[in-house]
C-alpha positions as a Python dict, from the first residue, in 0.01 Angstrom:
ca = {
    (1, 'M'): (0, 0, 0),
    (2, 'L'): (86, -377, 60),
    (3, 'K'): (-126, -466, -238),
    (4, 'Q'): (74, -227, -464),
    (5, 'K'): (380, -324, -371),
    (6, 'A'): (305, -675, -431),
    (7, 'L'): (114, -661, -743),
    (8, 'A'): (490, -432, -848),
    (9, 'G'): (666, -746, -781),
    (10, 'V'): (813, -670, -436),
    (11, 'A'): (825, -966, -154),
    (12, 'V'): (529, -858, 100),
    (13, 'R'): (510, -1121, 407),
    (14, 'F'): (268, -1001, 621),
    (15, 'I'): (172, -1160, 993),
    (16, 'Y'): (-138, -1091, 1227),
    (17, 'D'): (-216, -1166, 1574),
    (18, 'D'): (-511, -1435, 1525),
    (19, 'F'): (-671, -1330, 1869),
    (20, 'G'): (-594, -964, 1854),
    (21, 'S'): (-695, -943, 1501),
    (22, 'S'): (-1025, -1125, 1522),
    (23, 'D'): (-1204, -799, 1416),
    (24, 'I'): (-983, -824, 1105),
    (25, 'N'): (-1213, -814, 795),
    (26, 'R'): (-1184, -1157, 635),
    (27, 'R'): (-1246, -1037, 268),
    (28, 'F'): (-925, -773, 335),
    (29, 'L'): (-716, -1084, 384),
    (30, 'K'): (-850, -1232, 73),
    (31, 'E'): (-805, -961, -144),
    (32, 'M'): (-453, -920, -7),
    (33, 'R'): (-327, -1293, -112),
    (34, 'A'): (-521, -1234, -438),
    (35, 'A'): (-276, -953, -490),
    (36, 'G'): (32, -1172, -387),
    (37, 'V'): (74, -1046, -30),
    (38, 'Q'): (180, -1385, 193),
    (39, 'V'): (-51, -1344, 464),
    (40, 'Y'): (-50, -1581, 811),
    (41, 'P'): (-208, -1571, 1156),
    (42, 'F'): (9, -1614, 1414),
    (43, 'Y'): (-50, -1908, 1650),
    (44, 'R'): (-417, -1969, 1471),
    (45, 'V'): (-720, -1970, 1758),
    (46, 'R'): (-865, -2291, 1813),
    (47, 'F'): (-1191, -2370, 2034),
    (48, 'L'): (-1092, -2402, 2385),
    (49, 'A'): (-704, -2353, 2282),
    (50, 'N'): (-453, -2270, 2558),
    (51, 'R'): (-321, -2032, 2304),
    (52, 'L'): (-570, -1763, 2360),
    (53, 'N'): (-341, -1632, 2621),
    (54, 'Y'): (-14, -1642, 2406),
    (55, 'R'): (-32, -1328, 2133),
    (56, 'N'): (208, -1171, 1921),
    (57, 'H'): (218, -844, 2045),
    (58, 'R'): (527, -739, 1810),
    (59, 'K'): (504, -478, 1576),
    (60, 'I'): (796, -500, 1313),
    (61, 'V'): (828, -402, 969),
    (62, 'V'): (1187, -458, 790),
    (63, 'I'): (1198, -305, 429),
    (64, 'D'): (1493, -490, 192),
    (65, 'G'): (1656, -592, 528),
    (66, 'H'): (1843, -271, 621),
    (67, 'T'): (1546, -24, 763),
    (68, 'G'): (1359, -142, 1031),
    (69, 'F'): (1045, 0, 1212),
    (70, 'I'): (943, -84, 1589),
    (71, 'G'): (744, 65, 1859),
    (72, 'G'): (347, 85, 1955),
    (73, 'I'): (163, 148, 1664),
    (74, 'N'): (-28, -111, 1494),
    (75, 'V'): (-195, -129, 1154),
    (76, 'A'): (-533, -10, 1167),
    (77, 'D'): (-688, 305, 1059),
    (78, 'K'): (-759, 456, 1414),
    (79, 'Y'): (-389, 550, 1442),
    (80, 'I'): (-437, 805, 1181),
    (81, 'N'): (-505, 1118, 1376),
    (82, 'D'): (-496, 1330, 1044),
    (83, 'T'): (-822, 1337, 914),
    (84, 'R'): (-756, 1427, 553),
    (85, 'Y'): (-618, 1036, 540),
    (86, 'N'): (-922, 911, 815),
    (87, 'P'): (-1243, 1082, 801),
    (88, 'T'): (-1383, 898, 1095),
    (89, 'K'): (-1112, 1047, 1326),
    (90, 'K'): (-1310, 1347, 1335),
    (91, 'S'): (-1518, 1186, 1575),
    (92, 'A'): (-1319, 924, 1751),
    (93, 'M'): (-1038, 912, 2003),
    (94, 'Y'): (-654, 1075, 1965),
    (95, 'W'): (-431, 828, 1991),
    (96, 'R'): (-93, 885, 2106),
    (97, 'D'): (131, 689, 1984),
    (98, 'T'): (540, 653, 1946),
    (99, 'H'): (739, 450, 1671),
    (100, 'L'): (1097, 445, 1579),
    (101, 'M'): (1268, 394, 1282),
    (102, 'I'): (1617, 194, 1276),
    (103, 'K'): (1877, 180, 1021),
    (104, 'G'): (2224, -43, 1050),
    (105, 'H'): (2295, -315, 1241),
    (106, 'A'): (2012, -344, 1447),
    (107, 'V'): (1784, -417, 1183),
    (108, 'H'): (1971, -767, 1128),
    (109, 'T'): (1797, -852, 1451),
    (110, 'L'): (1439, -717, 1366),
    (111, 'Q'): (1440, -914, 1068),
    (112, 'F'): (1527, -1222, 1254),
    (113, 'I'): (1327, -1203, 1467),
    (114, 'F'): (1057, -1177, 1229),
    (115, 'M'): (1182, -1475, 988),
    (116, 'S'): (1136, -1720, 1335),
    (117, 'D'): (779, -1582, 1348),
    (118, 'W'): (738, -1652, 999),
    (119, 'N'): (911, -1939, 1008),
    (120, 'F'): (682, -2083, 1321),
    (121, 'C'): (366, -1964, 1130),
    (122, 'A'): (428, -1988, 758),
    (123, 'D'): (373, -2278, 526),
    (124, 'T'): (747, -2275, 389),
    (125, 'D'): (1045, -2137, 592),
    (126, 'L'): (1273, -1883, 489),
    (127, 'P'): (1612, -1947, 469),
    (128, 'I'): (1866, -1767, 659),
    (129, 'T'): (2088, -1548, 365),
    (130, 'H'): (2231, -1214, 199),
    (131, 'T'): (1947, -1114, 27),
    (132, 'F'): (1783, -1107, 364),
    (133, 'F'): (2106, -946, 513),
    (134, 'P'): (2242, -745, 332),
    (135, 'D'): (2589, -532, 409),
    (136, 'C'): (2469, -223, 652),
    (137, 'G'): (2802, -12, 526),
    (138, 'Q'): (2901, 220, 813),
    (139, 'P'): (2920, 167, 1165),
    (140, 'D'): (2544, 321, 1323),
    (141, 'D'): (2615, 666, 1494),
    (142, 'S'): (2370, 540, 1777),
    (143, 'L'): (2424, 200, 1920),
    (144, 'V'): (2123, -16, 1947),
    (145, 'Q'): (2036, -292, 2108),
    (146, 'I'): (1672, -481, 2028),
    (147, 'A'): (1540, -739, 2314),
    (148, 'A'): (1316, -959, 2251),
    (149, 'S'): (1076, -1205, 2468),
    (150, 'G'): (767, -1428, 2468),
    (151, 'P'): (657, -1769, 2625),
    (152, 'D'): (882, -1958, 2434),
    (153, 'S'): (1194, -1771, 2628),
    (154, 'N'): (1476, -1908, 2887),
    (155, 'R'): (1400, -1574, 3063),
    (156, 'S'): (1191, -1273, 3079),
    (157, 'A'): (1469, -1049, 2875),
    (158, 'I'): (1251, -719, 2840),
    (159, 'M'): (1130, -706, 3209),
    (160, 'L'): (1528, -812, 3318),
    (161, 'S'): (1616, -506, 3099),
    (162, 'Y'): (1380, -301, 3208),
    (163, 'L'): (1477, -388, 3585),
    (164, 'A'): (1853, -335, 3471),
    (165, 'A'): (1754, 22, 3338),
    (166, 'I'): (1583, 153, 3665),
    (167, 'N'): (1826, 16, 3873),
    (168, 'Q'): (2135, 153, 3706),
    (169, 'A'): (1946, 523, 3670),
    (170, 'E'): (2173, 819, 3806),
    (171, 'R'): (1934, 1070, 3774),
    (172, 'S'): (1572, 1008, 3620),
    (173, 'V'): (1361, 742, 3510),
    (174, 'Y'): (1066, 901, 3245),
    (175, 'I'): (831, 564, 3192),
    (176, 'T'): (513, 604, 2926),
    (177, 'T'): (283, 319, 2913),
    (178, 'P'): (-69, 272, 2835),
    (179, 'Y'): (-86, -75, 3081),
    (180, 'F'): (77, -45, 3390),
    (181, 'I'): (95, -360, 3588),
    (182, 'P'): (428, -446, 3750),
    (183, 'N'): (552, -764, 3901),
    (184, 'D'): (712, -703, 4253),
    (185, 'S'): (1087, -664, 4092),
    (186, 'I'): (941, -340, 3889),
    (187, 'F'): (759, -209, 4187),
    (188, 'D'): (1033, -234, 4402),
    (189, 'A'): (1257, -34, 4141),
    (190, 'L'): (1049, 210, 4066),
    (191, 'R'): (986, 292, 4452),
    (192, 'Q'): (1341, 207, 4506),
    (193, 'A'): (1454, 469, 4278),
    (194, 'A'): (1213, 744, 4398),
    (195, 'L'): (1327, 718, 4741),
    (196, 'S'): (1706, 726, 4655),
    (197, 'G'): (1627, 1084, 4519),
    (198, 'K'): (1605, 992, 4171),
    (199, 'D'): (1329, 1178, 3929),
    (200, 'V'): (1089, 891, 3828),
    (201, 'R'): (766, 996, 3681),
    (202, 'L'): (501, 753, 3525),
    (203, 'L'): (271, 885, 3213),
    (204, 'L'): (-40, 677, 3202),
    (205, 'P'): (-375, 695, 3070),
    (206, 'G'): (-634, 895, 3173),
    (207, 'D'): (-1020, 874, 3143),
    (208, 'K'): (-969, 809, 2786),
    (209, 'T'): (-844, 414, 2792),
    (210, 'D'): (-942, 102, 2621),
    (211, 'S'): (-981, -101, 2953),
    (212, 'R'): (-1100, 56, 3245),
    (213, 'L'): (-1018, -292, 3454),
    (214, 'V'): (-646, -284, 3370),
    (215, 'S'): (-684, 151, 3454),
    (216, 'M'): (-846, 38, 3825),
    (217, 'A'): (-576, -234, 3860),
    (218, 'S'): (-312, 34, 3772),
    (219, 'E'): (-462, 250, 4033),
    (220, 'S'): (-383, -9, 4289),
    (221, 'Y'): (-76, 72, 4280),
    (222, 'F'): (-82, 484, 4286),
    (223, 'E'): (-99, 507, 4711),
    (224, 'D'): (236, 305, 4772),
    (225, 'L'): (462, 476, 4452),
    (226, 'L'): (327, 866, 4579),
    (227, 'S'): (397, 787, 4893),
    (228, 'C'): (777, 689, 4787),
    (229, 'G'): (773, 998, 4566),
    (230, 'V'): (707, 881, 4223),
    (231, 'R'): (537, 1139, 4010),
    (232, 'I'): (225, 1004, 3817),
    (233, 'F'): (36, 1210, 3527),
    (234, 'R'): (-269, 1124, 3374),
    (235, 'Y'): (-271, 1178, 2949),
    (236, 'Q'): (-590, 1413, 2880),
    (237, 'K'): (-536, 1448, 2538),
    (238, 'G'): (-645, 1118, 2421),
    (239, 'F'): (-579, 773, 2454),
    (240, 'V'): (-137, 733, 2502),
    (241, 'H'): (-16, 411, 2355),
    (242, 'A'): (310, 437, 2351),
    (243, 'K'): (571, 235, 2547),
    (244, 'T'): (884, 425, 2632),
    (245, 'M'): (1121, 482, 2878),
    (246, 'V'): (1396, 764, 2893),
    (247, 'V'): (1696, 740, 3189),
    (248, 'D'): (1924, 985, 3212),
    (249, 'D'): (2042, 1148, 2927),
    (250, 'N'): (2150, 890, 2760),
    (251, 'L'): (1928, 571, 2706),
    (252, 'T'): (1614, 532, 2547),
    (253, 'V'): (1372, 244, 2532),
    (254, 'V'): (1098, 216, 2252),
    (255, 'G'): (922, -123, 2182),
    (256, 'T'): (575, -275, 2193),
    (257, 'A'): (605, -442, 2548),
    (258, 'N'): (373, -260, 2807),
    (259, 'M'): (495, -235, 3172),
    (260, 'D'): (287, -509, 3266),
    (261, 'I'): (297, -877, 3349),
    (262, 'R'): (86, -988, 3022),
    (263, 'S'): (371, -830, 2832),
    (264, 'F'): (670, -1008, 3093),
    (265, 'D'): (520, -1357, 3065),
    (266, 'F'): (267, -1376, 2814),
    (267, 'N'): (306, -1203, 2491),
    (268, 'F'): (583, -1187, 2226),
    (269, 'E'): (737, -886, 2245),
    (270, 'V'): (1008, -695, 2094),
    (271, 'N'): (1208, -371, 2217),
    (272, 'A'): (1458, -140, 2085),
    (273, 'F'): (1712, 29, 2335),
    (274, 'V'): (1882, 307, 2198),
    (275, 'Y'): (2205, 489, 2370),
    (276, 'S'): (2219, 827, 2202),
    (277, 'T'): (2201, 1166, 2378),
    (278, 'S'): (2004, 1306, 2059),
    (279, 'V'): (1745, 1039, 2074),
    (280, 'N'): (1714, 1053, 2463),
    (281, 'H'): (1699, 1433, 2442),
    (282, 'Q'): (1386, 1423, 2142),
    (283, 'L'): (1220, 1139, 2354),
    (284, 'T'): (1278, 1337, 2691),
    (285, 'Q'): (1129, 1675, 2537),
    (286, 'S'): (785, 1441, 2365),
    (287, 'F'): (758, 1318, 2760),
    (288, 'L'): (765, 1670, 2873),
    (289, 'Q'): (515, 1754, 2613),
    (290, 'D'): (281, 1479, 2715),
    (291, 'Q'): (316, 1605, 3070),
    (292, 'A'): (142, 1922, 3001),
    (293, 'H'): (-148, 1745, 2829),
    (294, 'S'): (-197, 1558, 3139),
    (295, 'A'): (-296, 1581, 3528),
    (296, 'E'): (-68, 1512, 3798),
    (297, 'V'): (-205, 1244, 4052),
    (298, 'D'): (-198, 1408, 4396),
    (299, 'L'): (-139, 1191, 4680),
    (300, 'T'): (-319, 1403, 4949),
    (301, 'P'): (-646, 1390, 4741),
    (302, 'W'): (-571, 1028, 4602),
    (303, 'L'): (-592, 883, 4987),
    (304, 'V'): (-981, 1013, 5037),
    (305, 'R'): (-1093, 840, 4765),
    (306, 'S'): (-1419, 608, 4893),
    (307, 'K'): (-1335, 269, 5050),
    (308, 'W'): (-1541, 81, 4796),
    (309, 'R'): (-1311, 223, 4502),
    (310, 'K'): (-1002, 92, 4740),
    (311, 'V'): (-1170, -250, 4777),
    (312, 'F'): (-1258, -287, 4399),
    (313, 'E'): (-901, -187, 4353),
    (314, 'A'): (-785, -435, 4570),
    (315, 'L'): (-1018, -705, 4360),
    (316, 'V'): (-908, -628, 4033),
    (317, 'R'): (-548, -628, 4113),
    (318, 'L'): (-583, -989, 4199),
    (319, 'V'): (-721, -1101, 3866),
    (320, 'S'): (-468, -847, 3676),
    (321, 'P'): (-202, -1094, 3546),
    (322, 'L'): (-490, -1265, 3303),
    (323, 'L'): (-615, -865, 3203),
}
């Protein structure tokens, strides 16, 4: 589709993370460039370079400056669970993810973030013109804020926005994340929210995961969270890759940032904060559907897991910021 659009005369620009897409088919990139797609790696990896730790984890699509997409879905066939379009999926793992389509003024922020990344990694800069930022027409039905952060940020905007949302919750906080390695502030906020009587739930991957070490690091937090009243669910239908948070009945967060230290401090990330009761209701129902396909972790049996497992959890937790 990208090649078709480029051949039809549409300006197509494509940024990929060089480290995260290390297994990308180079012939595929060559074919896209031959078709007219402008393709650049973000922060090209060199031998023995410290840039290996700084990854562009953003997933942004902007169409004509007025429609944007943001969420957890990467550009890969494994995300297509429909076997009509991805025949290999019959024997592959089911991926559960969430993406959001945005129209209106918030798209301009997504456009600006993409252009900033493009001007960093491409050979030529994109100018700030009306072509890239067209009039949006009527005011948006929902208020949308875009939060972006990365190792080049003055502050950890996404982590701080997560923290503010949890602390300001009045009734409930439902979090879905494939990687859960919180810093002390988020960890304390979740425990405090649960201890104050709020309905706090975490939905994490079950046995089907792409990193057993990360799962072990996540499990090292379970005992403290469960003892404070946080409910934890392990997704069983496949691998849950969505990064969402639903707070009370009016705030919804959908984006690329995991609830982990890497996303807070090392990755280039972007999240959408949507203030809308209707969107909140949709994502709440989605969370509850995922919960129905999950197994809840109970504190009593969790406490009697083996001593060696507890030791390994603690060891993995020590190196978890590097995972």
